[in-house]
TORKOL-4160 file (C-alpha; in steps of 0.2 Angstrom, whole numbers, padded with zeros to 4 digits, m for minus):
372
<pt num="1" X="0857" Y="0751" Z="0824"/>
<pt num="2" X="0849" Y="0742" Z="0838"/>
<pt num="3" X="0844" Y="0724" Z="0832"/>
<pt num="4" X="0829" Y="0723" Z="0843"/>
<pt num="5" X="0820" Y="0740" Z="0837"/>
<pt num="6" X="0810" Y="0729" Z="0826"/>
<pt num="7" X="0804" Y="0717" Z="0840"/>
<pt num="8" X="0787" Y="0721" Z="0846"/>
<pt num="9" X="0784" Y="0726" Z="0864"/>
<pt num="10" X="0773" Y="0711" Z="0867"/>
<pt num="11" X="0787" Y="0699" Z="0863"/>
<pt num="12" X="0785" Y="0689" Z="0879"/>
<pt num="13" X="0766" Y="0686" Z="0875"/>
<pt num="14" X="0770" Y="0681" Z="0858"/>
<pt num="15" X="0783" Y="0668" Z="0864"/>
<pt num="16" X="0770" Y="0661" Z="0877"/>
<pt num="17" X="0757" Y="0660" Z="0863"/>
<pt num="18" X="0770" Y="0652" Z="0851"/>
<pt num="19" X="0774" Y="0639" Z="0865"/>
<pt num="20" X="0755" Y="0635" Z="0866"/>
<pt num="21" X="0754" Y="0633" Z="0847"/>
<pt num="22" X="0770" Y="0622" Z="0847"/>
<pt num="23" X="0762" Y="0611" Z="0860"/>
<pt num="24" X="0746" Y="0609" Z="0851"/>
<pt num="25" X="0755" Y="0605" Z="0835"/>
<pt num="26" X="0764" Y="0591" Z="0844"/>
<pt num="27" X="0748" Y="0583" Z="0849"/>
<pt num="28" X="0743" Y="0580" Z="0831"/>
<pt num="29" X="0745" Y="0561" Z="0826"/>
<pt num="30" X="0759" Y="0558" Z="0813"/>
<pt num="31" X="0755" Y="0552" Z="0796"/>
<pt num="32" X="0757" Y="0533" Z="0796"/>
<pt num="33" X="0756" Y="0529" Z="0777"/>
<pt num="34" X="0762" Y="0539" Z="0762"/>
<pt num="35" X="0747" Y="0544" Z="0751"/>
<pt num="36" X="0756" Y="0542" Z="0734"/>
<pt num="37" X="0753" Y="0524" Z="0728"/>
<pt num="38" X="0770" Y="0522" Z="0720"/>
<pt num="39" X="0778" Y="0528" Z="0736"/>
<pt num="40" X="0768" Y="0516" Z="0747"/>
<pt num="41" X="0772" Y="0501" Z="0736"/>
<pt num="42" X="0790" Y="0506" Z="0736"/>
<pt num="43" X="0790" Y="0507" Z="0755"/>
<pt num="44" X="0782" Y="0490" Z="0757"/>
<pt num="45" X="0795" Y="0482" Z="0745"/>
<pt num="46" X="0809" Y="0491" Z="0754"/>
<pt num="47" X="0803" Y="0486" Z="0771"/>
<pt num="48" X="0801" Y="0468" Z="0766"/>
<pt num="49" X="0819" Y="0469" Z="0758"/>
<pt num="50" X="0826" Y="0476" Z="0774"/>
<pt num="51" X="0818" Y="0462" Z="0784"/>
<pt num="52" X="0825" Y="0449" Z="0772"/>
<pt num="53" X="0842" Y="0457" Z="0771"/>
<pt num="54" X="0845" Y="0457" Z="0790"/>
<pt num="55" X="0843" Y="0438" Z="0790"/>
<pt num="56" X="0851" Y="0433" Z="0774"/>
<pt num="57" X="0869" Y="0438" Z="0771"/>
<pt num="58" X="0871" Y="0432" Z="0753"/>
<pt num="59" X="0874" Y="0444" Z="0739"/>
<pt num="60" X="0857" Y="0442" Z="0731"/>
<pt num="61" X="0848" Y="0448" Z="0746"/>
<pt num="62" X="0860" Y="0463" Z="0748"/>
<pt num="63" X="0857" Y="0467" Z="0729"/>
<pt num="64" X="0839" Y="0466" Z="0731"/>
<pt num="65" X="0839" Y="0477" Z="0746"/>
<pt num="66" X="0850" Y="0490" Z="0737"/>
<pt num="67" X="0838" Y="0491" Z="0722"/>
<pt num="68" X="0823" Y="0492" Z="0734"/>
<pt num="69" X="0831" Y="0507" Z="0743"/>
<pt num="70" X="0835" Y="0516" Z="0727"/>
<pt num="71" X="0817" Y="0513" Z="0721"/>
<pt num="72" X="0810" Y="0520" Z="0737"/>
<pt num="73" X="0821" Y="0535" Z="0737"/>
<pt num="74" X="0816" Y="0539" Z="0719"/>
<pt num="75" X="0798" Y="0537" Z="0723"/>
<pt num="76" X="0800" Y="0549" Z="0738"/>
<pt num="77" X="0809" Y="0562" Z="0727"/>
<pt num="78" X="0795" Y="0561" Z="0714"/>
<pt num="79" X="0781" Y="0563" Z="0727"/>
<pt num="80" X="0790" Y="0577" Z="0734"/>
<pt num="81" X="0792" Y="0586" Z="0717"/>
<pt num="82" X="0773" Y="0583" Z="0715"/>
<pt num="83" X="0769" Y="0592" Z="0732"/>
<pt num="84" X="0781" Y="0606" Z="0727"/>
<pt num="85" X="0772" Y="0609" Z="0710"/>
<pt num="86" X="0755" Y="0609" Z="0719"/>
<pt num="87" X="0762" Y="0622" Z="0731"/>
<pt num="88" X="0761" Y="0610" Z="0746"/>
<pt num="89" X="0777" Y="0614" Z="0754"/>
<pt num="90" X="0774" Y="0608" Z="0771"/>
<pt num="91" X="0768" Y="0591" Z="0765"/>
<pt num="92" X="0784" Y="0590" Z="0755"/>
<pt num="93" X="0794" Y="0593" Z="0770"/>
<pt num="94" X="0784" Y="0580" Z="0780"/>
<pt num="95" X="0786" Y="0567" Z="0767"/>
<pt num="96" X="0805" Y="0570" Z="0766"/>
<pt num="97" X="0806" Y="0569" Z="0785"/>
<pt num="98" X="0797" Y="0552" Z="0785"/>
<pt num="99" X="0808" Y="0546" Z="0770"/>
<pt num="100" X="0823" Y="0550" Z="0780"/>
<pt num="101" X="0818" Y="0539" Z="0794"/>
<pt num="102" X="0818" Y="0525" Z="0782"/>
<pt num="103" X="0834" Y="0530" Z="0773"/>
<pt num="104" X="0843" Y="0541" Z="0785"/>
<pt num="105" X="0860" Y="0540" Z="0776"/>
<pt num="106" X="0852" Y="0546" Z="0759"/>
<pt num="107" X="0862" Y="0561" Z="0753"/>
<pt num="108" X="0848" Y="0564" Z="0739"/>
<pt num="109" X="0834" Y="0565" Z="0752"/>
<pt num="110" X="0845" Y="0576" Z="0764"/>
<pt num="111" X="0849" Y="0588" Z="0749"/>
<pt num="112" X="0831" Y="0589" Z="0744"/>
<pt num="113" X="0825" Y="0593" Z="0762"/>
<pt num="114" X="0838" Y="0607" Z="0763"/>
<pt num="115" X="0832" Y="0614" Z="0747"/>
<pt num="116" X="0814" Y="0613" Z="0753"/>
<pt num="117" X="0819" Y="0622" Z="0769"/>
<pt num="118" X="0828" Y="0635" Z="0760"/>
<pt num="119" X="0813" Y="0639" Z="0748"/>
<pt num="120" X="0801" Y="0639" Z="0763"/>
<pt num="121" X="0812" Y="0651" Z="0773"/>
<pt num="122" X="0813" Y="0663" Z="0758"/>
<pt num="123" X="0794" Y="0662" Z="0755"/>
<pt num="124" X="0791" Y="0665" Z="0773"/>
<pt num="125" X="0803" Y="0680" Z="0774"/>
<pt num="126" X="0794" Y="0687" Z="0758"/>
<pt num="127" X="0776" Y="0685" Z="0766"/>
<pt num="128" X="0782" Y="0692" Z="0783"/>
<pt num="129" X="0788" Y="0708" Z="0774"/>
<pt num="130" X="0772" Y="0710" Z="0764"/>
<pt num="131" X="0762" Y="0707" Z="0780"/>
<pt num="132" X="0773" Y="0721" Z="0788"/>
<pt num="133" X="0769" Y="0733" Z="0773"/>
<pt num="134" X="0751" Y="0729" Z="0775"/>
<pt num="135" X="0751" Y="0733" Z="0793"/>
<pt num="136" X="0761" Y="0749" Z="0790"/>
<pt num="137" X="0748" Y="0755" Z="0777"/>
<pt num="138" X="0734" Y="0751" Z="0789"/>
<pt num="139" X="0741" Y="0760" Z="0804"/>
<pt num="140" X="0746" Y="0775" Z="0792"/>
<pt num="141" X="0728" Y="0776" Z="0786"/>
<pt num="142" X="0721" Y="0775" Z="0803"/>
<pt num="143" X="0733" Y="0789" Z="0810"/>
<pt num="144" X="0727" Y="0800" Z="0796"/>
<pt num="145" X="0709" Y="0797" Z="0799"/>
<pt num="146" X="0711" Y="0800" Z="0818"/>
<pt num="147" X="0720" Y="0816" Z="0815"/>
<pt num="148" X="0706" Y="0823" Z="0804"/>
<pt num="149" X="0693" Y="0817" Z="0817"/>
<pt num="150" X="0702" Y="0825" Z="0832"/>
<pt num="151" X="0695" Y="0843" Z="0830"/>
<pt num="152" X="0678" Y="0836" Z="0829"/>
<pt num="153" X="0677" Y="0828" Z="0846"/>
<pt num="154" X="0683" Y="0831" Z="0864"/>
<pt num="155" X="0700" Y="0825" Z="0869"/>
<pt num="156" X="0701" Y="0806" Z="0871"/>
<pt num="157" X="0716" Y="0801" Z="0883"/>
<pt num="158" X="0714" Y="0783" Z="0880"/>
<pt num="159" X="0714" Y="0785" Z="0861"/>
<pt num="160" X="0729" Y="0797" Z="0863"/>
<pt num="161" X="0738" Y="0783" Z="0872"/>
<pt num="162" X="0733" Y="0770" Z="0859"/>
<pt num="163" X="0739" Y="0782" Z="0845"/>
<pt num="164" X="0756" Y="0784" Z="0853"/>
<pt num="165" X="0759" Y="0766" Z="0855"/>
<pt num="166" X="0754" Y="0763" Z="0836"/>
<pt num="167" X="0766" Y="0777" Z="0832"/>
<pt num="168" X="0780" Y="0768" Z="0841"/>
<pt num="169" X="0775" Y="0752" Z="0831"/>
<pt num="170" X="0776" Y="0762" Z="0815"/>
<pt num="171" X="0793" Y="0767" Z="0819"/>
<pt num="172" X="0798" Y="0749" Z="0822"/>
<pt num="173" X="0789" Y="0744" Z="0806"/>
<pt num="174" X="0799" Y="0757" Z="0796"/>
<pt num="175" X="0816" Y="0750" Z="0801"/>
<pt num="176" X="0809" Y="0732" Z="0798"/>
<pt num="177" X="0803" Y="0736" Z="0781"/>
<pt num="178" X="0819" Y="0745" Z="0776"/>
<pt num="179" X="0828" Y="0729" Z="0781"/>
<pt num="180" X="0816" Y="0718" Z="0772"/>
<pt num="181" X="0818" Y="0729" Z="0756"/>
<pt num="182" X="0837" Y="0727" Z="0758"/>
<pt num="183" X="0836" Y="0709" Z="0759"/>
<pt num="184" X="0824" Y="0708" Z="0744"/>
<pt num="185" X="0836" Y="0718" Z="0734"/>
<pt num="186" X="0850" Y="0706" Z="0738"/>
<pt num="187" X="0839" Y="0692" Z="0732"/>
<pt num="188" X="0833" Y="0701" Z="0717"/>
<pt num="189" X="0815" Y="0701" Z="0723"/>
<pt num="190" X="0811" Y="0718" Z="0716"/>
<pt num="191" X="0792" Y="0718" Z="0718"/>
<pt num="192" X="0794" Y="0714" Z="0737"/>
<pt num="193" X="0807" Y="0728" Z="0738"/>
<pt num="194" X="0796" Y="0740" Z="0730"/>
<pt num="195" X="0781" Y="0736" Z="0741"/>
<pt num="196" X="0791" Y="0737" Z="0757"/>
<pt num="197" X="0800" Y="0753" Z="0752"/>
<pt num="198" X="0784" Y="0762" Z="0748"/>
<pt num="199" X="0777" Y="0757" Z="0765"/>
<pt num="200" X="0793" Y="0763" Z="0774"/>
<pt num="201" X="0793" Y="0779" Z="0764"/>
<pt num="202" X="0775" Y="0783" Z="0769"/>
<pt num="203" X="0780" Y="0782" Z="0787"/>
<pt num="204" X="0797" Y="0791" Z="0788"/>
<pt num="205" X="0798" Y="0799" Z="0771"/>
<pt num="206" X="0808" Y="0796" Z="0755"/>
<pt num="207" X="0825" Y="0801" Z="0762"/>
<pt num="208" X="0823" Y="0787" Z="0775"/>
<pt num="209" X="0824" Y="0774" Z="0760"/>
<pt num="210" X="0834" Y="0784" Z="0747"/>
<pt num="211" X="0848" Y="0772" Z="0746"/>
<pt num="212" X="0837" Y="0757" Z="0744"/>
<pt num="213" X="0827" Y="0766" Z="0731"/>
<pt num="214" X="0842" Y="0770" Z="0721"/>
<pt num="215" X="0848" Y="0752" Z="0722"/>
<pt num="216" X="0830" Y="0747" Z="0715"/>
<pt num="217" X="0832" Y="0759" Z="0701"/>
<pt num="218" X="0849" Y="0752" Z="0696"/>
<pt num="219" X="0843" Y="0734" Z="0697"/>
<pt num="220" X="0828" Y="0738" Z="0685"/>
<pt num="221" X="0839" Y="0746" Z="0672"/>
<pt num="222" X="0841" Y="0735" Z="0657"/>
<pt num="223" X="0858" Y="0726" Z="0655"/>
<pt num="224" X="0870" Y="0735" Z="0644"/>
<pt num="225" X="0882" Y="0720" Z="0642"/>
<pt num="226" X="0881" Y="0708" Z="0628"/>
<pt num="227" X="0871" Y="0692" Z="0632"/>
<pt num="228" X="0887" Y="0682" Z="0629"/>
<pt num="229" X="0896" Y="0690" Z="0643"/>
<pt num="230" X="0894" Y="0679" Z="0659"/>
<pt num="231" X="0888" Y="0689" Z="0674"/>
<pt num="232" X="0900" Y="0690" Z="0688"/>
<pt num="233" X="0898" Y="0679" Z="0703"/>
<pt num="234" X="0888" Y="0687" Z="0717"/>
<pt num="235" X="0900" Y="0693" Z="0731"/>
<pt num="236" X="0898" Y="0686" Z="0749"/>
<pt num="237" X="0886" Y="0696" Z="0760"/>
<pt num="238" X="0893" Y="0711" Z="0769"/>
<pt num="239" X="0892" Y="0712" Z="0788"/>
<pt num="240" X="0877" Y="0724" Z="0787"/>
<pt num="241" X="0868" Y="0712" Z="0775"/>
<pt num="242" X="0871" Y="0697" Z="0787"/>
<pt num="243" X="0864" Y="0708" Z="0801"/>
<pt num="244" X="0849" Y="0713" Z="0791"/>
<pt num="245" X="0845" Y="0695" Z="0786"/>
<pt num="246" X="0847" Y="0689" Z="0803"/>
<pt num="247" X="0835" Y="0702" Z="0810"/>
<pt num="248" X="0822" Y="0697" Z="0797"/>
<pt num="249" X="0824" Y="0679" Z="0801"/>
<pt num="250" X="0823" Y="0682" Z="0819"/>
<pt num="251" X="0807" Y="0692" Z="0817"/>
<pt num="252" X="0800" Y="0678" Z="0806"/>
<pt num="253" X="0804" Y="0665" Z="0818"/>
<pt num="254" X="0796" Y="0674" Z="0833"/>
<pt num="255" X="0780" Y="0677" Z="0822"/>
<pt num="256" X="0779" Y="0658" Z="0818"/>
<pt num="257" X="0783" Y="0652" Z="0835"/>
<pt num="258" X="0799" Y="0643" Z="0829"/>
<pt num="259" X="0809" Y="0643" Z="0845"/>
<pt num="260" X="0824" Y="0634" Z="0839"/>
<pt num="261" X="0826" Y="0646" Z="0824"/>
<pt num="262" X="0823" Y="0661" Z="0836"/>
<pt num="263" X="0837" Y="0655" Z="0847"/>
<pt num="264" X="0849" Y="0652" Z="0832"/>
<pt num="265" X="0846" Y="0669" Z="0825"/>
<pt num="266" X="0848" Y="0678" Z="0842"/>
<pt num="267" X="0865" Y="0669" Z="0844"/>
<pt num="268" X="0870" Y="0675" Z="0827"/>
<pt num="269" X="0865" Y="0693" Z="0830"/>
<pt num="270" X="0875" Y="0693" Z="0847"/>
<pt num="271" X="0890" Y="0687" Z="0837"/>
<pt num="272" X="0887" Y="0701" Z="0823"/>
<pt num="273" X="0882" Y="0715" Z="0834"/>
<pt num="274" X="0887" Y="0712" Z="0852"/>
<pt num="275" X="0877" Y="0710" Z="0868"/>
<pt num="276" X="0864" Y="0724" Z="0869"/>
<pt num="277" X="0852" Y="0724" Z="0884"/>
<pt num="278" X="0837" Y="0722" Z="0873"/>
<pt num="279" X="0845" Y="0707" Z="0864"/>
<pt num="280" X="0850" Y="0699" Z="0880"/>
<pt num="281" X="0832" Y="0701" Z="0887"/>
<pt num="282" X="0825" Y="0693" Z="0871"/>
<pt num="283" X="0838" Y="0679" Z="0873"/>
<pt num="284" X="0832" Y="0675" Z="0890"/>
<pt num="285" X="0814" Y="0676" Z="0885"/>
<pt num="286" X="0817" Y="0663" Z="0871"/>
<pt num="287" X="0827" Y="0652" Z="0883"/>
<pt num="288" X="0814" Y="0652" Z="0896"/>
<pt num="289" X="0801" Y="0647" Z="0883"/>
<pt num="290" X="0811" Y="0633" Z="0877"/>
<pt num="291" X="0814" Y="0627" Z="0894"/>
<pt num="292" X="0795" Y="0627" Z="0898"/>
<pt num="293" X="0792" Y="0618" Z="0881"/>
<pt num="294" X="0805" Y="0605" Z="0885"/>
<pt num="295" X="0798" Y="0601" Z="0902"/>
<pt num="296" X="0780" Y="0600" Z="0896"/>
<pt num="297" X="0786" Y="0588" Z="0882"/>
<pt num="298" X="0795" Y="0577" Z="0893"/>
<pt num="299" X="0779" Y="0574" Z="0903"/>
<pt num="300" X="0769" Y="0570" Z="0888"/>
<pt num="301" X="0783" Y="0559" Z="0881"/>
<pt num="302" X="0784" Y="0549" Z="0897"/>
<pt num="303" X="0765" Y="0547" Z="0898"/>
<pt num="304" X="0765" Y="0540" Z="0880"/>
<pt num="305" X="0779" Y="0528" Z="0884"/>
<pt num="306" X="0770" Y="0521" Z="0899"/>
<pt num="307" X="0754" Y="0519" Z="0888"/>
<pt num="308" X="0766" Y="0509" Z="0876"/>
<pt num="309" X="0764" Y="0522" Z="0862"/>
<pt num="310" X="0783" Y="0520" Z="0859"/>
<pt num="311" X="0784" Y="0529" Z="0842"/>
<pt num="312" X="0775" Y="0544" Z="0848"/>
<pt num="313" X="0786" Y="0546" Z="0863"/>
<pt num="314" X="0801" Y="0543" Z="0853"/>
<pt num="315" X="0796" Y="0557" Z="0841"/>
<pt num="316" X="0793" Y="0569" Z="0856"/>
<pt num="317" X="0811" Y="0565" Z="0863"/>
<pt num="318" X="0818" Y="0569" Z="0846"/>
<pt num="319" X="0810" Y="0586" Z="0846"/>
<pt num="320" X="0817" Y="0589" Z="0863"/>
<pt num="321" X="0835" Y="0585" Z="0856"/>
<pt num="322" X="0832" Y="0597" Z="0841"/>
<pt num="323" X="0830" Y="0611" Z="0854"/>
<pt num="324" X="0843" Y="0605" Z="0866"/>
<pt num="325" X="0855" Y="0592" Z="0860"/>
<pt num="326" X="0863" Y="0591" Z="0877"/>
<pt num="327" X="0847" Y="0585" Z="0886"/>
<pt num="328" X="0854" Y="0569" Z="0894"/>
<pt num="329" X="0837" Y="0563" Z="0900"/>
<pt num="330" X="0829" Y="0564" Z="0882"/>
<pt num="331" X="0844" Y="0556" Z="0874"/>
<pt num="332" X="0844" Y="0541" Z="0886"/>
<pt num="333" X="0825" Y="0539" Z="0885"/>
<pt num="334" X="0826" Y="0540" Z="0866"/>
<pt num="335" X="0839" Y="0526" Z="0865"/>
<pt num="336" X="0828" Y="0515" Z="0876"/>
<pt num="337" X="0813" Y="0518" Z="0865"/>
<pt num="338" X="0824" Y="0514" Z="0849"/>
<pt num="339" X="0829" Y="0497" Z="0857"/>
<pt num="340" X="0811" Y="0493" Z="0861"/>
<pt num="341" X="0805" Y="0497" Z="0844"/>
<pt num="342" X="0819" Y="0487" Z="0836"/>
<pt num="343" X="0814" Y="0472" Z="0848"/>
<pt num="344" X="0796" Y="0474" Z="0842"/>
<pt num="345" X="0802" Y="0474" Z="0824"/>
<pt num="346" X="0812" Y="0458" Z="0827"/>
<pt num="347" X="0797" Y="0449" Z="0835"/>
<pt num="348" X="0786" Y="0454" Z="0821"/>
<pt num="349" X="0798" Y="0447" Z="0808"/>
<pt num="350" X="0799" Y="0431" Z="0818"/>
<pt num="351" X="0780" Y="0429" Z="0820"/>
<pt num="352" X="0778" Y="0432" Z="0801"/>
<pt num="353" X="0788" Y="0416" Z="0798"/>
<pt num="354" X="0777" Y="0405" Z="0808"/>
<pt num="355" X="0761" Y="0398" Z="0801"/>
<pt num="356" X="0746" Y="0408" Z="0807"/>
<pt num="357" X="0737" Y="0392" Z="0813"/>
<pt num="358" X="0751" Y="0387" Z="0825"/>
<pt num="359" X="0758" Y="0404" Z="0830"/>
<pt num="360" X="0753" Y="0410" Z="0848"/>
<pt num="361" X="0747" Y="0428" Z="0850"/>
<pt num="362" X="0762" Y="0440" Z="0850"/>
<pt num="363" X="0764" Y="0449" Z="0866"/>
<pt num="364" X="0771" Y="0467" Z="0866"/>
<pt num="365" X="0787" Y="0468" Z="0877"/>
<pt num="366" X="0785" Y="0479" Z="0892"/>
<pt num="367" X="0794" Y="0496" Z="0890"/>
<pt num="368" X="0810" Y="0498" Z="0900"/>
<pt num="369" X="0811" Y="0510" Z="0914"/>
<pt num="370" X="0813" Y="0528" Z="0909"/>
<pt num="371" X="0826" Y="0540" Z="0915"/>
<pt num="372" X="0818" Y="0553" Z="0926"/>
């Protein structure tokens, strides 16, 4: 089955729109301080301990730094759990990103971030499948009403053309919804599977989803084994299951405008299914969108750096490297920005040790030249 049958015809337009959304999001100012009071206090103590620990090499300072670091990590994990319980998934992810900048070698923070990302991806897949089912129901209802209306009016060629395009979209949705149902069954999300199978069957009939409906019935049967018997471990995904999940993840990434994920899923599908013309065309469209975004982000990062907004520029170069780790210009400029920020931190620490009445105003060091 062709991997790109589920990709809408207006893929290039969606990618360009996604590029604009990504650029707009990058302009939002980062959160400077954590909202949780315990986390804010832990961060202040950890920052102070780091400043002391870099100057003093005795065991007491190192022990104080280690305790402050552990307290900060615990506070960050607790604040993340609060965001998760409130359903604030994106805020939880942002908080972990900020915490990892303070403690980049923390395995606990890295594991928590990976878990959050996995849960977000699963929820996005489920939402995308439900959106597809809602779209399919809408188009099916509209097609039925237009069919009843046709004998009452003169022939409308424009409407006929629109109906044909919507019929093609319905065919694509049917395949996408069947894939969604299969992935939902793999994850034991039976309600999502039932909803998507009903929508797919409405388009192409019950035979189209007969195998998936049979699986759904079997999963809904009560367990006959005694409760003491341990269930067997889930087997690894079959090649078809991996293809199906990669298709859904690709569609979800394109819908969200996540170019990095889209590129990753395209590479995965090319490895699983081979290089079809449609997949190669989509790969080129995503690559072009990434290149355009990187070029525009370089310009904004350079402008911020020249305005001495070093942290904002650094964050943009980090985003570029997430999309293209081989970007030499971004890596060189990021290293320069990190050196400038480190020098600023050292100057600030030295200034705090001088009495305010005798200390001259601290001058901000001039940024080093950028790699163009």
